[in-house]
mmCIF file of the N, C-alpha and C atoms, coordinates in Angstrom:
data_MODEL
# 
_entry.id   MODEL 
# 
loop_
_atom_site.group_PDB 
_atom_site.id 
_atom_site.type_symbol 
_atom_site.label_atom_id 
_atom_site.label_alt_id 
_atom_site.label_comp_id 
_atom_site.label_asym_id 
_atom_site.label_entity_id 
_atom_site.label_seq_id 
_atom_site.pdbx_PDB_ins_code 
_atom_site.Cartn_x 
_atom_site.Cartn_y 
_atom_site.Cartn_z 
_atom_site.occupancy 
_atom_site.B_iso_or_equiv 
_atom_site.pdbx_formal_charge 
_atom_site.auth_seq_id 
_atom_site.auth_comp_id 
_atom_site.auth_asym_id 
_atom_site.auth_atom_id 
_atom_site.pdbx_PDB_model_num 
ATOM 1   N N  . MET A 1 1  ? 0.824   -1.198  0.000   1.00 0.00 ? 1  MET A N  1 
ATOM 2   C CA . MET A 1 1  ? 0.000   0.000   0.000   1.00 0.00 ? 1  MET A CA 1 
ATOM 3   C C  . MET A 1 1  ? 0.863   1.255   0.000   1.00 0.00 ? 1  MET A C  1 
ATOM 4   N N  . GLU A 1 2  ? 1.924   1.231   0.820   1.00 0.00 ? 2  GLU A N  1 
ATOM 5   C CA . GLU A 1 2  ? 2.755   2.422   0.917   1.00 0.00 ? 2  GLU A CA 1 
ATOM 6   C C  . GLU A 1 2  ? 3.456   2.719   -0.397  1.00 0.00 ? 2  GLU A C  1 
ATOM 7   N N  . ARG A 1 3  ? 3.932   1.678   -1.085  1.00 0.00 ? 3  ARG A N  1 
ATOM 8   C CA . ARG A 1 3  ? 4.631   1.902   -2.347  1.00 0.00 ? 3  ARG A CA 1 
ATOM 9   C C  . ARG A 1 3  ? 3.678   2.421   -3.406  1.00 0.00 ? 3  ARG A C  1 
ATOM 10  N N  . ASP A 1 4  ? 2.437   1.978   -3.366  1.00 0.00 ? 4  ASP A N  1 
ATOM 11  C CA . ASP A 1 4  ? 1.444   2.464   -4.318  1.00 0.00 ? 4  ASP A CA 1 
ATOM 12  C C  . ASP A 1 4  ? 1.188   3.948   -4.102  1.00 0.00 ? 4  ASP A C  1 
ATOM 13  N N  . THR A 1 5  ? 1.093   4.357   -2.850  1.00 0.00 ? 5  THR A N  1 
ATOM 14  C CA . THR A 1 5  ? 0.887   5.773   -2.530  1.00 0.00 ? 5  THR A CA 1 
ATOM 15  C C  . THR A 1 5  ? 2.091   6.600   -2.962  1.00 0.00 ? 5  THR A C  1 
ATOM 16  N N  . ALA A 1 6  ? 3.278   6.090   -2.725  1.00 0.00 ? 6  ALA A N  1 
ATOM 17  C CA . ALA A 1 6  ? 4.490   6.819   -3.115  1.00 0.00 ? 6  ALA A CA 1 
ATOM 18  C C  . ALA A 1 6  ? 4.556   6.970   -4.627  1.00 0.00 ? 6  ALA A C  1 
ATOM 19  N N  . GLY A 1 7  ? 4.200   5.926   -5.345  1.00 0.00 ? 7  GLY A N  1 
ATOM 20  C CA . GLY A 1 7  ? 4.214   5.994   -6.804  1.00 0.00 ? 7  GLY A CA 1 
ATOM 21  C C  . GLY A 1 7  ? 3.210   6.990   -7.343  1.00 0.00 ? 7  GLY A C  1 
ATOM 22  N N  . ARG A 1 8  ? 2.046   7.014   -6.748  1.00 0.00 ? 8  ARG A N  1 
ATOM 23  C CA . ARG A 1 8  ? 1.024   7.966   -7.196  1.00 0.00 ? 8  ARG A CA 1 
ATOM 24  C C  . ARG A 1 8  ? 1.440   9.398   -6.920  1.00 0.00 ? 8  ARG A C  1 
ATOM 25  N N  . ALA A 1 9  ? 2.009   9.641   -5.741  1.00 0.00 ? 9  ALA A N  1 
ATOM 26  C CA . ALA A 1 9  ? 2.426   11.001  -5.395  1.00 0.00 ? 9  ALA A CA 1 
ATOM 27  C C  . ALA A 1 9  ? 3.560   11.458  -6.305  1.00 0.00 ? 9  ALA A C  1 
ATOM 28  N N  . ALA A 1 10 ? 4.524   10.586  -6.537  1.00 0.00 ? 10 ALA A N  1 
ATOM 29  C CA . ALA A 1 10 ? 5.661   10.964  -7.382  1.00 0.00 ? 10 ALA A CA 1 
ATOM 30  C C  . ALA A 1 10 ? 5.219   11.190  -8.815  1.00 0.00 ? 10 ALA A C  1 
ATOM 31  N N  . SER A 1 11 ? 4.357   10.311  -9.343  1.00 0.00 ? 11 SER A N  1 
ATOM 32  C CA . SER A 1 11 ? 3.929   10.484  -10.727 1.00 0.00 ? 11 SER A CA 1 
ATOM 33  C C  . SER A 1 11 ? 3.025   11.707  -10.863 1.00 0.00 ? 11 SER A C  1 
ATOM 34  N N  . GLY A 1 12 ? 2.236   11.994  -9.839  1.00 0.00 ? 12 GLY A N  1 
ATOM 35  C CA . GLY A 1 12 ? 1.390   13.190  -9.887  1.00 0.00 ? 12 GLY A CA 1 
ATOM 36  C C  . GLY A 1 12 ? 2.214   14.462  -9.909  1.00 0.00 ? 12 GLY A C  1 
ATOM 37  N N  . ALA A 1 13 ? 3.274   14.493  -9.112  1.00 0.00 ? 13 ALA A N  1 
ATOM 38  C CA . ALA A 1 13 ? 4.156   15.661  -9.103  1.00 0.00 ? 13 ALA A CA 1 
ATOM 39  C C  . ALA A 1 13 ? 4.872   15.805  -10.436 1.00 0.00 ? 13 ALA A C  1 
ATOM 40  N N  . GLN A 1 14 ? 5.288   14.694  -11.014 1.00 0.00 ? 14 GLN A N  1 
ATOM 41  C CA . GLN A 1 14 ? 5.989   14.733  -12.296 1.00 0.00 ? 14 GLN A CA 1 
ATOM 42  C C  . GLN A 1 14 ? 5.063   15.204  -13.409 1.00 0.00 ? 14 GLN A C  1 
ATOM 43  N N  . ILE A 1 15 ? 3.833   14.734  -13.410 1.00 0.00 ? 15 ILE A N  1 
ATOM 44  C CA . ILE A 1 15 ? 2.879   15.154  -14.436 1.00 0.00 ? 15 ILE A CA 1 
ATOM 45  C C  . ILE A 1 15 ? 2.573   16.637  -14.296 1.00 0.00 ? 15 ILE A C  1 
ATOM 46  N N  . TYR A 1 16 ? 2.449   17.124  -13.078 1.00 0.00 ? 16 TYR A N  1 
ATOM 47  C CA . TYR A 1 16 ? 2.156   18.542  -12.863 1.00 0.00 ? 16 TYR A CA 1 
ATOM 48  C C  . TYR A 1 16 ? 3.285   19.422  -13.376 1.00 0.00 ? 16 TYR A C  1 
ATOM 49  N N  . VAL A 1 17 ? 4.527   19.047  -13.069 1.00 0.00 ? 17 VAL A N  1 
ATOM 50  C CA . VAL A 1 17 ? 5.667   19.832  -13.534 1.00 0.00 ? 17 VAL A CA 1 
ATOM 51  C C  . VAL A 1 17 ? 5.767   19.753  -15.050 1.00 0.00 ? 17 VAL A C  1 
ATOM 52  N N  . ALA A 1 18 ? 5.542   18.580  -15.631 1.00 0.00 ? 18 ALA A N  1 
ATOM 53  C CA . ALA A 1 18 ? 5.597   18.443  -17.083 1.00 0.00 ? 18 ALA A CA 1 
ATOM 54  C C  . ALA A 1 18 ? 4.497   19.264  -17.747 1.00 0.00 ? 18 ALA A C  1 
ATOM 55  N N  . ASP A 1 19 ? 3.341   19.353  -17.108 1.00 0.00 ? 19 ASP A N  1 
ATOM 56  C CA . ASP A 1 19 ? 2.251   20.162  -17.645 1.00 0.00 ? 19 ASP A CA 1 
ATOM 57  C C  . ASP A 1 19 ? 2.604   21.643  -17.579 1.00 0.00 ? 19 ASP A C  1 
ATOM 58  N N  . LEU A 1 20 ? 3.275   22.050  -16.510 1.00 0.00 ? 20 LEU A N  1 
ATOM 59  C CA . LEU A 1 20 ? 3.666   23.454  -16.376 1.00 0.00 ? 20 LEU A CA 1 
ATOM 60  C C  . LEU A 1 20 ? 4.713   23.862  -17.405 1.00 0.00 ? 20 LEU A C  1 
ATOM 61  N N  . VAL A 1 21 ? 5.524   22.909  -17.856 1.00 0.00 ? 21 VAL A N  1 
ATOM 62  C CA . VAL A 1 21 ? 6.570   23.238  -18.827 1.00 0.00 ? 21 VAL A CA 1 
ATOM 63  C C  . VAL A 1 21 ? 5.947   23.741  -20.123 1.00 0.00 ? 21 VAL A C  1 
ATOM 64  N N  . GLY A 1 22 ? 4.765   23.251  -20.446 1.00 0.00 ? 22 GLY A N  1 
ATOM 65  C CA . GLY A 1 22 ? 4.106   23.694  -21.660 1.00 0.00 ? 22 GLY A CA 1 
ATOM 66  C C  . GLY A 1 22 ? 3.535   25.097  -21.584 1.00 0.00 ? 22 GLY A C  1 
ATOM 67  N N  . ILE A 1 23 ? 3.460   25.667  -20.409 1.00 0.00 ? 23 ILE A N  1 
ATOM 68  C CA . ILE A 1 23 ? 2.908   27.005  -20.244 1.00 0.00 ? 23 ILE A CA 1 
ATOM 69  C C  . ILE A 1 23 ? 3.977   28.038  -20.590 1.00 0.00 ? 23 ILE A C  1 
ATOM 70  N N  . ALA A 1 24 ? 3.587   29.124  -21.233 1.00 0.00 ? 24 ALA A N  1 
ATOM 71  C CA . ALA A 1 24 ? 4.547   30.141  -21.680 1.00 0.00 ? 24 ALA A CA 1 
ATOM 72  C C  . ALA A 1 24 ? 5.270   30.791  -20.511 1.00 0.00 ? 24 ALA A C  1 
ATOM 73  N N  . MET A 1 25 ? 4.611   30.887  -19.356 1.00 0.00 ? 25 MET A N  1 
ATOM 74  C CA . MET A 1 25 ? 5.233   31.523  -18.200 1.00 0.00 ? 25 MET A CA 1 
ATOM 75  C C  . MET A 1 25 ? 6.500   30.783  -17.790 1.00 0.00 ? 25 MET A C  1 
ATOM 76  N N  . VAL A 1 26 ? 6.458   29.463  -17.828 1.00 0.00 ? 26 VAL A N  1 
ATOM 77  C CA . VAL A 1 26 ? 7.610   28.669  -17.427 1.00 0.00 ? 26 VAL A CA 1 
ATOM 78  C C  . VAL A 1 26 ? 8.740   28.854  -18.428 1.00 0.00 ? 26 VAL A C  1 
ATOM 79  N N  . ARG A 1 27 ? 8.410   28.921  -19.706 1.00 0.00 ? 27 ARG A N  1 
ATOM 80  C CA . ARG A 1 27 ? 9.447   29.143  -20.715 1.00 0.00 ? 27 ARG A CA 1 
ATOM 81  C C  . ARG A 1 27 ? 10.092  30.511  -20.538 1.00 0.00 ? 27 ARG A C  1 
ATOM 82  N N  . GLU A 1 28 ? 9.295   31.513  -20.197 1.00 0.00 ? 28 GLU A N  1 
ATOM 83  C CA . GLU A 1 28 ? 9.851   32.850  -19.964 1.00 0.00 ? 28 GLU A CA 1 
ATOM 84  C C  . GLU A 1 28 ? 10.732  32.863  -18.718 1.00 0.00 ? 28 GLU A C  1 
ATOM 85  N N  . MET A 1 29 ? 10.311  32.155  -17.682 1.00 0.00 ? 29 MET A N  1 
ATOM 86  C CA . MET A 1 29 ? 11.135  32.068  -16.480 1.00 0.00 ? 29 MET A CA 1 
ATOM 87  C C  . MET A 1 29 ? 12.455  31.380  -16.796 1.00 0.00 ? 29 MET A C  1 
ATOM 88  N N  . GLY A 1 30 ? 12.403  30.345  -17.612 1.00 0.00 ? 30 GLY A N  1 
ATOM 89  C CA . GLY A 1 30 ? 13.615  29.635  -17.996 1.00 0.00 ? 30 GLY A CA 1 
ATOM 90  C C  . GLY A 1 30 ? 14.541  30.495  -18.826 1.00 0.00 ? 30 GLY A C  1 
ATOM 91  N N  . ALA A 1 31 ? 13.981  31.401  -19.630 1.00 0.00 ? 31 ALA A N  1 
ATOM 92  C CA . ALA A 1 31 ? 14.815  32.299  -20.427 1.00 0.00 ? 31 ALA A CA 1 
ATOM 93  C C  . ALA A 1 31 ? 15.523  33.310  -19.536 1.00 0.00 ? 31 ALA A C  1 
ATOM 94  N N  . MET A 1 32 ? 14.880  33.702  -18.439 1.00 0.00 ? 32 MET A N  1 
ATOM 95  C CA . MET A 1 32 ? 15.512  34.658  -17.530 1.00 0.00 ? 32 MET A CA 1 
ATOM 96  C C  . MET A 1 32 ? 16.679  34.026  -16.785 1.00 0.00 ? 32 MET A C  1 
ATOM 97  N N  . MET A 1 33 ? 16.468  32.798  -16.330 1.00 0.00 ? 33 MET A N  1 
ATOM 98  C CA . MET A 1 33 ? 17.501  32.144  -15.535 1.00 0.00 ? 33 MET A CA 1 
ATOM 99  C C  . MET A 1 33 ? 17.348  30.638  -15.721 1.00 0.00 ? 33 MET A C  1 
ATOM 100 N N  . ALA A 1 34 ? 18.433  29.953  -15.971 1.00 0.00 ? 34 ALA A N  1 
ATOM 101 C CA . ALA A 1 34 ? 18.364  28.525  -16.279 1.00 0.00 ? 34 ALA A CA 1 
ATOM 102 C C  . ALA A 1 34 ? 17.938  27.692  -15.072 1.00 0.00 ? 34 ALA A C  1 
ATOM 103 N N  . GLY A 1 35 ? 18.401  28.029  -13.880 1.00 0.00 ? 35 GLY A N  1 
ATOM 104 C CA . GLY A 1 35 ? 18.109  27.225  -12.699 1.00 0.00 ? 35 GLY A CA 1 
ATOM 105 C C  . GLY A 1 35 ? 16.799  27.555  -12.021 1.00 0.00 ? 35 GLY A C  1 
ATOM 106 N N  . ILE A 1 36 ? 16.047  28.481  -12.559 1.00 0.00 ? 36 ILE A N  1 
ATOM 107 C CA . ILE A 1 36 ? 14.827  28.914  -11.876 1.00 0.00 ? 36 ILE A CA 1 
ATOM 108 C C  . ILE A 1 36 ? 13.737  27.844  -11.934 1.00 0.00 ? 36 ILE A C  1 
ATOM 109 N N  . ILE A 1 37 ? 13.718  27.046  -12.981 1.00 0.00 ? 37 ILE A N  1 
ATOM 110 C CA . ILE A 1 37 ? 12.710  25.987  -13.087 1.00 0.00 ? 37 ILE A CA 1 
ATOM 111 C C  . ILE A 1 37 ? 12.959  24.955  -11.995 1.00 0.00 ? 37 ILE A C  1 
ATOM 112 N N  . LEU A 1 38 ? 14.202  24.555  -11.840 1.00 0.00 ? 38 LEU A N  1 
ATOM 113 C CA . LEU A 1 38 ? 14.527  23.603  -10.785 1.00 0.00 ? 38 LEU A CA 1 
ATOM 114 C C  . LEU A 1 38 ? 14.255  24.196  -9.410  1.00 0.00 ? 38 LEU A C  1 
ATOM 115 N N  . GLU A 1 39 ? 14.616  25.447  -9.217  1.00 0.00 ? 39 GLU A N  1 
ATOM 116 C CA . GLU A 1 39 ? 14.513  26.074  -7.901  1.00 0.00 ? 39 GLU A CA 1 
ATOM 117 C C  . GLU A 1 39 ? 13.066  26.312  -7.472  1.00 0.00 ? 39 GLU A C  1 
ATOM 118 N N  . PHE A 1 40 ? 12.205  26.739  -8.387  1.00 0.00 ? 40 PHE A N  1 
ATOM 119 C CA . PHE A 1 40 ? 10.845  27.123  -8.004  1.00 0.00 ? 40 PHE A CA 1 
ATOM 120 C C  . PHE A 1 40 ? 9.786   26.068  -8.303  1.00 0.00 ? 40 PHE A C  1 
ATOM 121 N N  . LEU A 1 41 ? 10.052  25.143  -9.202  1.00 0.00 ? 41 LEU A N  1 
ATOM 122 C CA . LEU A 1 41 ? 9.037   24.158  -9.545  1.00 0.00 ? 41 LEU A CA 1 
ATOM 123 C C  . LEU A 1 41 ? 9.345   22.767  -9.016  1.00 0.00 ? 41 LEU A C  1 
ATOM 124 N N  . VAL A 1 42 ? 10.562  22.324  -9.146  1.00 0.00 ? 42 VAL A N  1 
ATOM 125 C CA . VAL A 1 42 ? 10.893  20.946  -8.793  1.00 0.00 ? 42 VAL A CA 1 
ATOM 126 C C  . VAL A 1 42 ? 11.307  20.826  -7.335  1.00 0.00 ? 42 VAL A C  1 
ATOM 127 N N  . LEU A 1 43 ? 12.177  21.678  -6.876  1.00 0.00 ? 43 LEU A N  1 
ATOM 128 C CA . LEU A 1 43 ? 12.735  21.553  -5.532  1.00 0.00 ? 43 LEU A CA 1 
ATOM 129 C C  . LEU A 1 43 ? 11.690  21.607  -4.414  1.00 0.00 ? 43 LEU A C  1 
ATOM 130 N N  . PRO A 1 44 ? 10.737  22.545  -4.419  1.00 0.00 ? 44 PRO A N  1 
ATOM 131 C CA . PRO A 1 44 ? 9.741   22.533  -3.336  1.00 0.00 ? 44 PRO A CA 1 
ATOM 132 C C  . PRO A 1 44 ? 8.897   21.255  -3.312  1.00 0.00 ? 44 PRO A C  1 
ATOM 133 N N  . ARG A 1 45 ? 8.590   20.723  -4.477  1.00 0.00 ? 45 ARG A N  1 
ATOM 134 C CA . ARG A 1 45 ? 7.799   19.487  -4.522  1.00 0.00 ? 45 ARG A CA 1 
ATOM 135 C C  . ARG A 1 45 ? 8.609   18.292  -4.030  1.00 0.00 ? 45 ARG A C  1 
ATOM 136 N N  . MET A 1 46 ? 9.890   18.262  -4.356  1.00 0.00 ? 46 MET A N  1 
ATOM 137 C CA . MET A 1 46 ? 10.725  17.158  -3.885  1.00 0.00 ? 46 MET A CA 1 
ATOM 138 C C  . MET A 1 46 ? 10.909  17.226  -2.368  1.00 0.00 ? 46 MET A C  1 
ATOM 139 N N  . ILE A 1 47 ? 11.081  18.419  -1.835  1.00 0.00 ? 47 ILE A N  1 
ATOM 140 C CA . ILE A 1 47 ? 11.218  18.575  -0.378  1.00 0.00 ? 47 ILE A CA 1 
ATOM 141 C C  . ILE A 1 47 ? 9.928   18.144  0.318   1.00 0.00 ? 47 ILE A C  1 
ATOM 142 N N  . ALA A 1 48 ? 8.789   18.567  -0.216  1.00 0.00 ? 48 ALA A N  1 
ATOM 143 C CA . ALA A 1 48 ? 7.508   18.170  0.375   1.00 0.00 ? 48 ALA A CA 1 
ATOM 144 C C  . ALA A 1 48 ? 7.311   16.662  0.300   1.00 0.00 ? 48 ALA A C  1 
ATOM 145 N N  . LEU A 1 49 ? 7.691   16.065  -0.811  1.00 0.00 ? 49 LEU A N  1 
ATOM 146 C CA . LEU A 1 49 ? 7.555   14.620  -0.978  1.00 0.00 ? 49 LEU A CA 1 
ATOM 147 C C  . LEU A 1 49 ? 8.440   13.874  0.013   1.00 0.00 ? 49 LEU A C  1 
ATOM 148 N N  . ILE A 1 50 ? 9.674   14.336  0.171   1.00 0.00 ? 50 ILE A N  1 
ATOM 149 C CA . ILE A 1 50 ? 10.610  13.678  1.093   1.00 0.00 ? 50 ILE A CA 1 
ATOM 150 C C  . ILE A 1 50 ? 10.139  13.817  2.538   1.00 0.00 ? 50 ILE A C  1 
ATOM 151 N N  . LEU A 1 51 ? 9.542   14.947  2.884   1.00 0.00 ? 51 LEU A N  1 
ATOM 152 C CA . LEU A 1 51 ? 9.076   15.144  4.256   1.00 0.00 ? 51 LEU A CA 1 
ATOM 153 C C  . LEU A 1 51 ? 7.771   14.404  4.548   1.00 0.00 ? 51 LEU A C  1 
ATOM 154 N N  . MET A 1 52 ? 6.879   14.337  3.588   1.00 0.00 ? 52 MET A N  1 
ATOM 155 C CA . MET A 1 52 ? 5.551   13.798  3.851   1.00 0.00 ? 52 MET A CA 1 
ATOM 156 C C  . MET A 1 52 ? 5.457   12.279  3.716   1.00 0.00 ? 52 MET A C  1 
ATOM 157 N N  . MET A 1 53 ? 6.295   11.665  2.906   1.00 0.00 ? 53 MET A N  1 
ATOM 158 C CA . MET A 1 53 ? 6.164   10.224  2.711   1.00 0.00 ? 53 MET A CA 1 
ATOM 159 C C  . MET A 1 53 ? 6.367   9.424   3.998   1.00 0.00 ? 53 MET A C  1 
ATOM 160 N N  . PRO A 1 54 ? 7.359   9.732   4.841   1.00 0.00 ? 54 PRO A N  1 
ATOM 161 C CA . PRO A 1 54 ? 7.451   8.981   6.109   1.00 0.00 ? 54 PRO A CA 1 
ATOM 162 C C  . PRO A 1 54 ? 6.223   9.190   6.997   1.00 0.00 ? 54 PRO A C  1 
ATOM 163 N N  . LEU A 1 55 ? 5.669   10.390  6.992   1.00 0.00 ? 55 LEU A N  1 
ATOM 164 C CA . LEU A 1 55 ? 4.464   10.627  7.799   1.00 0.00 ? 55 LEU A CA 1 
ATOM 165 C C  . LEU A 1 55 ? 3.277   9.845   7.252   1.00 0.00 ? 55 LEU A C  1 
ATOM 166 N N  . LEU A 1 56 ? 3.161   9.766   5.941   1.00 0.00 ? 56 LEU A N  1 
ATOM 167 C CA . LEU A 1 56 ? 2.074   8.984   5.353   1.00 0.00 ? 56 LEU A CA 1 
ATOM 168 C C  . LEU A 1 56 ? 2.236   7.501   5.649   1.00 0.00 ? 56 LEU A C  1 
ATOM 169 N N  . VAL A 1 57 ? 3.467   7.015   5.650   1.00 0.00 ? 57 VAL A N  1 
ATOM 170 C CA . VAL A 1 57 ? 3.709   5.610   5.980   1.00 0.00 ? 57 VAL A CA 1 
ATOM 171 C C  . VAL A 1 57 ? 3.337   5.336   7.433   1.00 0.00 ? 57 VAL A C  1 
ATOM 172 N N  . LEU A 1 58 ? 3.730   6.226   8.344   1.00 0.00 ? 58 LEU A N  1 
ATOM 173 C CA . LEU A 1 58 ? 3.363   6.044   9.750   1.00 0.00 ? 58 LEU A CA 1 
ATOM 174 C C  . LEU A 1 58 ? 1.853   6.064   9.944   1.00 0.00 ? 58 LEU A C  1 
ATOM 175 N N  . TYR A 1 59 ? 1.188   6.967   9.250   1.00 0.00 ? 59 TYR A N  1 
ATOM 176 C CA . TYR A 1 59 ? -0.273  7.042   9.340   1.00 0.00 ? 59 TYR A CA 1 
ATOM 177 C C  . TYR A 1 59 ? -0.910  5.751   8.825   1.00 0.00 ? 59 TYR A C  1 
ATOM 178 N N  . ALA A 1 60 ? -0.446  5.258   7.678   1.00 0.00 ? 60 ALA A N  1 
ATOM 179 C CA . ALA A 1 60 ? -1.005  4.026   7.124   1.00 0.00 ? 60 ALA A CA 1 
ATOM 180 C C  . ALA A 1 60 ? -0.747  2.836   8.046   1.00 0.00 ? 60 ALA A C  1 
ATOM 181 N N  . ASP A 1 61 ? 0.442   2.777   8.640   1.00 0.00 ? 61 ASP A N  1 
ATOM 182 C CA . ASP A 1 61 ? 0.734   1.698   9.587   1.00 0.00 ? 61 ASP A CA 1 
ATOM 183 C C  . ASP A 1 61 ? -0.180  1.772   10.814  1.00 0.00 ? 61 ASP A C  1 
ATOM 184 N N  . PHE A 1 62 ? -0.385  2.974   11.338  1.00 0.00 ? 62 PHE A N  1 
ATOM 185 C CA . PHE A 1 62 ? -1.236  3.159   12.504  1.00 0.00 ? 62 PHE A CA 1 
ATOM 186 C C  . PHE A 1 62 ? -2.677  2.749   12.204  1.00 0.00 ? 62 PHE A C  1 
ATOM 187 N N  . VAL A 1 63 ? -3.194  3.163   11.052  1.00 0.00 ? 63 VAL A N  1 
ATOM 188 C CA . VAL A 1 63 ? -4.562  2.803   10.677  1.00 0.00 ? 63 VAL A CA 1 
ATOM 189 C C  . VAL A 1 63 ? -4.668  1.298   10.458  1.00 0.00 ? 63 VAL A C  1 
ATOM 190 N N  . GLY A 1 64 ? -3.636  0.690   9.885   1.00 0.00 ? 64 GLY A N  1 
ATOM 191 C CA . GLY A 1 64 ? -3.643  -0.767  9.698   1.00 0.00 ? 64 GLY A CA 1 
ATOM 192 C C  . GLY A 1 64 ? -3.644  -1.511  11.014  1.00 0.00 ? 64 GLY A C  1 
ATOM 193 N N  . ILE A 1 65 ? -2.878  -1.030  11.972  1.00 0.00 ? 65 ILE A N  1 
ATOM 194 C CA . ILE A 1 65 ? -2.852  -1.662  13.294  1.00 0.00 ? 65 ILE A CA 1 
ATOM 195 C C  . ILE A 1 65 ? -4.199  -1.512  13.978  1.00 0.00 ? 65 ILE A C  1 
ATOM 196 N N  . LEU A 1 66 ? -4.796  -0.324  13.900  1.00 0.00 ? 66 LEU A N  1 
ATOM 197 C CA . LEU A 1 66 ? -6.121  -0.130  14.498  1.00 0.00 ? 66 LEU A CA 1 
ATOM 198 C C  . LEU A 1 66 ? -7.177  -1.011  13.829  1.00 0.00 ? 66 LEU A C  1 
ATOM 199 N N  . GLY A 1 67 ? -7.108  -1.124  12.521  1.00 0.00 ? 67 GLY A N  1 
ATOM 200 C CA . GLY A 1 67 ? -8.050  -1.990  11.817  1.00 0.00 ? 67 GLY A CA 1 
ATOM 201 C C  . GLY A 1 67 ? -7.874  -3.451  12.200  1.00 0.00 ? 67 GLY A C  1 
ATOM 202 N N  . GLY A 1 68 ? -6.621  -3.896  12.319  1.00 0.00 ? 68 GLY A N  1 
ATOM 203 C CA . GLY A 1 68 ? -6.363  -5.272  12.739  1.00 0.00 ? 68 GLY A CA 1 
ATOM 204 C C  . GLY A 1 68 ? -6.839  -5.511  14.152  1.00 0.00 ? 68 GLY A C  1 
ATOM 205 N N  . ALA A 1 69 ? -6.670  -4.537  15.026  1.00 0.00 ? 69 ALA A N  1 
ATOM 206 C CA . ALA A 1 69 ? -7.134  -4.676  16.408  1.00 0.00 ? 69 ALA A CA 1 
ATOM 207 C C  . ALA A 1 69 ? -8.668  -4.739  16.453  1.00 0.00 ? 69 ALA A C  1 
ATOM 208 N N  . ALA A 1 70 ? -9.319  -3.920  15.639  1.00 0.00 ? 70 ALA A N  1 
ATOM 209 C CA . ALA A 1 70 ? -10.777 -3.938  15.618  1.00 0.00 ? 70 ALA A CA 1 
ATOM 210 C C  . ALA A 1 70 ? -11.311 -5.275  15.120  1.00 0.00 ? 70 ALA A C  1 
ATOM 211 N N  . VAL A 1 71 ? -10.681 -5.817  14.080  1.00 0.00 ? 71 VAL A N  1 
ATOM 212 C CA . VAL A 1 71 ? -11.114 -7.125  13.567  1.00 0.00 ? 71 VAL A CA 1 
ATOM 213 C C  . VAL A 1 71 ? -10.813 -8.214  14.583  1.00 0.00 ? 71 VAL A C  1 
ATOM 214 N N  . GLY A 1 72 ? -9.682  -8.114  15.272  1.00 0.00 ? 72 GLY A N  1 
ATOM 215 C CA . GLY A 1 72 ? -9.331  -9.097  16.284  1.00 0.00 ? 72 GLY A CA 1 
ATOM 216 C C  . GLY A 1 72 ? -10.273 -9.082  17.475  1.00 0.00 ? 72 GLY A C  1 
ATOM 217 N N  . LEU A 1 73 ? -10.759 -7.909  17.849  1.00 0.00 ? 73 LEU A N  1 
ATOM 218 C CA . LEU A 1 73 ? -11.690 -7.826  18.969  1.00 0.00 ? 73 LEU A CA 1 
ATOM 219 C C  . LEU A 1 73 ? -13.090 -8.308  18.599  1.00 0.00 ? 73 LEU A C  1 
ATOM 220 N N  . VAL A 1 74 ? -13.512 -8.048  17.374  1.00 0.00 ? 74 VAL A N  1 
ATOM 221 C CA . VAL A 1 74 ? -14.848 -8.425  16.951  1.00 0.00 ? 74 VAL A CA 1 
ATOM 222 C C  . VAL A 1 74 ? -14.944 -9.917  16.670  1.00 0.00 ? 74 VAL A C  1 
ATOM 223 N N  . SER A 1 75 ? -13.894 -10.482 16.077  1.00 0.00 ? 75 SER A N  1 
ATOM 224 C CA . SER A 1 75 ? -13.954 -11.918 15.696  1.00 0.00 ? 75 SER A CA 1 
ATOM 225 C C  . SER A 1 75 ? -13.823 -12.816 16.898  1.00 0.00 ? 75 SER A C  1 
# 
C-alpha cells in the first residue's frame, strides 16, 4: 500500500511539472535564468515529498494496526 501511494504522489508531481513546462510563463522564467525551473518548480515538490512520505507511511501503519485490532476484537 505504501509503495502504491508513493508511486502515485511521485507520478502526480511529475505530471504537474511536465504540464507546467508547456505554459509560456515557465518558458519565460527559464529564459531569464536557467536554474529557476529547478529552484521554483521541482525543488519545493521534492522537499515536500521527502518530508511527507514517512508521515504517510506512519499514518497508514497506525490505521492498519487499528483496523487489525478492531477485527481481532470483533472476531
